[in-house]
N, C-alpha and C positions, 0 to 999 in steps of 0.2 A: 891356391894363392889368393890373398885378400884382395878385394876390389878396390882400386885406387880412386880416391876421391880428388876433387879439384885442388883442396888443400895440400893433400899428400904429394900430388904430382908437382905442385909448386915447390914444396919443401925439398923433394928429391933433386929437382933441377937446380936450385939454388945452392944446395950443399955440394953437388958435383962440380959446378961452375966455381965454387969457392975453393976448390982443390981437394975436397975430402975424397978418400978412396971409395971407389964403386964397391968394393968388397964390403967395407963397413956399412955403407948406405944400404946394400942389399940385405945384410944381416939385420939391421935395425927394422927395416920394413918387411922383412921375410919375403923378399922377391929375388929374382935372379939378376946377376950382374948385367946380363944381356938387356934386361928391361931398363935398367939405369942408363945404359948407353943409348938405348933406343929413345928414351925420353929426352935425353940431351940432344940428340941429332934432330929430333922433332922440333925442339925449341929453335935450334939454329935455322930450320927451315920454315917454321910456321910463326915463330915469335910466341907472344903470350897465349895464343889459341891452343898451344901444346898443353897448357894447364887443364883444359877441359877434357872431361872423359869422353871417349869416342863411342858412339852408338854402334852396337854390334849389328852385323848383317848389312846387306846392300841398301843403298838409299832408294827411297820410294820414287817410282817413276810417275810423272804426271799423267793423269788420265784425260782423255778427250771429253770436254764438257758436255757435248752433245750425247756421248754415250752415257755419262752420268745422268743427264736428264731423262734419257730413255729408261735407264734401270729404276729411277724414282717414279716415272710415270707408270710403268707396268706394276711397280709394288703398290702404288696407291690405287690403281684400278682393280688388280686381282689378288692383292694381299699375298703374293707369293714370297717365299723365303728365298734365301741365296740359292739353295740347290735347285728349286724350280726355275728361278730367274736364270741361272747358269744353263739349264737345258733349253729353255726358250730362246735365249740369245745366241747359243751355240747353233741351234737349228736355223737362225737367221743369218749366220755366218760370222758372228763375232767371236774372236779368239781372245777371251779374257778369263782368267781363273776364278773359280768360285770364291776363293779367299779375297780377291780384289773386290768382287761384288759384295761380299759381306762387310768389307771395310767401307764401302760407300753408304751401306745401309746403317752401319754403326756411327759414322760421321754425321749423318743427316737426322740421326735419332729416330729411325724407322724400325728398330728392333726393340723387343721387350727384353729387359735385363733378366738374366738368368743367374741368380746368386749362387746357386749350387748346381753345377752341370753334372748330369749323370755320366757314368762311363759308357763304354760300348755296350749296346743292348743286343741280345739275340732275339730276332723276331720269329715268332711261330705264327703264321697266317692260315686261318681256317676259313674256307669259302666253298659253297657249292659250285659245281662246274657249269651250271646253267642259270640263266636268268628266270626270275619268277618261281623258283622252287621254294625259297624261304625269304620272307620279309621280316624285318625288324620293326617294332613299334615301341614308342615310349613317349613321355611327357617331360617337359622342362619348363622352367620359369625364368623370365628375364624382365626387369623392371616393371613388375606388377602384371604382366602378361603371361598366359600359359600357351605353350606350344605343343602341338601333337604332330607326329610325322610317321610315315612308313617309308622304309628304305630297303631296297633290293640287296640281298646278301652278296650276290656275285659281282654286280656292277656298281654297287653304292649309289644307284640313282635314287633320288627322292621321288617316290611314286605319287605322293600327295602330302600336303602339310596344311595345318589350320592354326589360326590364332584365336584364343578364347579367354573368356574371363573366368571359367571354371573347368577344372579337369575331371570331367564326369564321363561315364560310359557312353552316353548318347553322343557326346561330341567325338569320342574315339571312333564310334560306329560310323559317324558322319564322314570323317576323313577317310575311313576305310572304303566306304562306297564311292567316294570321290575318286580314290585311287583306281578301284576296279572300273569305273566308268571311263576315266581319262585314259586308261591303258588297254582296256578291253580284255582284261585277263584276271584270273584269280590265282593267288599263290597256292602251293600245296600245303605249306606250313607257315604260321605266324609265331614269332618269338617275341615274348615280352618279359618284363619283371613280374614280380608278384604284387604290383600295385593294386589297390582297390578298384580301379577304374577297368582292369582286366581280369582279375583273379579273386575268387571268393575264398577269403581267408577264414570264414567262419564254418562251423560244423553243427549239424543238427544234434538233437539229444542222443541219437544212436551213435554219434561219433563220425557220421558220414560227411565228407566235405560237400559243401553246396556248390551250386553252379552259378556263375555270374551272368549277367545280361550279355556281356561281351562273348563269353564262351558259347552261350546259347546261339547268338548270331553266327558264330563261325561254324558251329555244328550244323545249323541250317543251310549254310553255304558249302558244306562238305570240305572245310579247311581245318587241318589238324592245329592244335594249340599246344605250343610248348612254353615253358617258363624257365628262366634262369634260377640258379641257386640264390638263396638269400645272401645279402652283402657281397655279391660277386658281379660287379657291373662289367667286368671284362667279357662275360658271355655276350653282352649286348654292346660290345666295344664300338662297333661301326656306327650305331646310333649316338653313343656318347660323344664320339669324335665329331659327328655331324653337328651336335648341339654346340659344341665347343666352337666350331667354325662359325655357326650362326651368330653366337654371341659376340665373337671378335669382329665379324662383318657389321653387326648392328652398331658396334661401338665406333667403327670407322666411317660407316655410311648410315646414319640414323634415318635419313630421308628415304632409304630404299624399302619398298614394300616386301612382305614375306614372298609373295609369289614372284616378284622379279628376281629376288635373291635365289629362289628354287630354280628358275629358269637359267640364271647365270651359272649356278652350281652344276647343273645337269649337263649344260651345253658348252660351256666355256672353261670351267675350272679343271686343270689337268691334275692327275694324282700320281704320286710316286708308286703307290701300291698297285696301280693300273698300267704300269709301264708308260707313264706320262701320256695317257689317253684320258678323254672325259668320260664320265659315267654313261652318258647317252651312247657314245661310240661302242663301249664295252657291252652295254645293255643289248644293243642291236646284233653285235657279233656272237652273242651267246644265247640267242632265243632258241 
C-alpha cells in the first residue's frame, strides 16, 4: 500500500465527507475501504490533525537529565561507545537500553558518522594464553610526531611507548629497553612488520638477507623475531587498533601527554575483547 501523505489524507477525508463512495475513493488511492473509514473517524475525533501522517512506533520516553549528563561525562572522559557505556552503567545499576544510550550520543553529536555501515562481522581472535609470550611493535605518525610502542599480545597492555622526531632503529631499541626495565621481563617473541627500523630488506651479493640492528639486539637478548607478511596489517592488528585509539584520544584530548594516555589505557579503559576488563587486570591474571 502506498504511504499516504498529508495532501492525500486531506483529499480522502474531504471526498468521503462530501458523500463520495468509500469504494471509489479506495480504488482511486489504492487503499482499503477500512482505511477510508478510519481516516474519517480520526477526523471526527482529532480534527485537522488527522491530516498529518502518524509516526510509526511508540513515542519516545523522556530521559532523566542527570542520567543524560552522566552518559556525556563518561563519553568525554573515557571515549567509550554505546556498548561499553551500556556495560558500565548497567554495572552501576542503571537499566537503560544500549539503543537509548546511542540515541543520546547521536543527539549530542558525540559519535562519528558512518556513511556505509558494514554488516555483521565474524570475529576470529588469535592470542597467546599467557602474558609476555609475544609482544607487538610498530610505528605510527600523527601531526608530525612519530610514535613507537610495544603491546602485550594476551592482555593488550602497552609495555612502553615513546614519542620521537625520527623512526629509527635506535629509538625502537630505546623503547624496548624501557619496556623491559619498567616491567622486569623479556618476551619470548617480538612481532613487527617489515619496516626498515626492524627488518633488513637488503641482501648481500650472494643473495643472503642481511641482519638489521634491531634483529641483532633481539638476538643478544635471546628474543625470537617474527615479522608479518607484506601488505597484511591484520597480523599486527592489536598494534594498529591501539594506534587508532591513540589518534582518536589525541584528537579529543590534545593536552594529554603520551605517558598519561598509556597509564589511562592500561589501568582504566575496559575492552570488549577482554570481557570488559582493563589490560592491566588481564596482564596480571595471565602471568
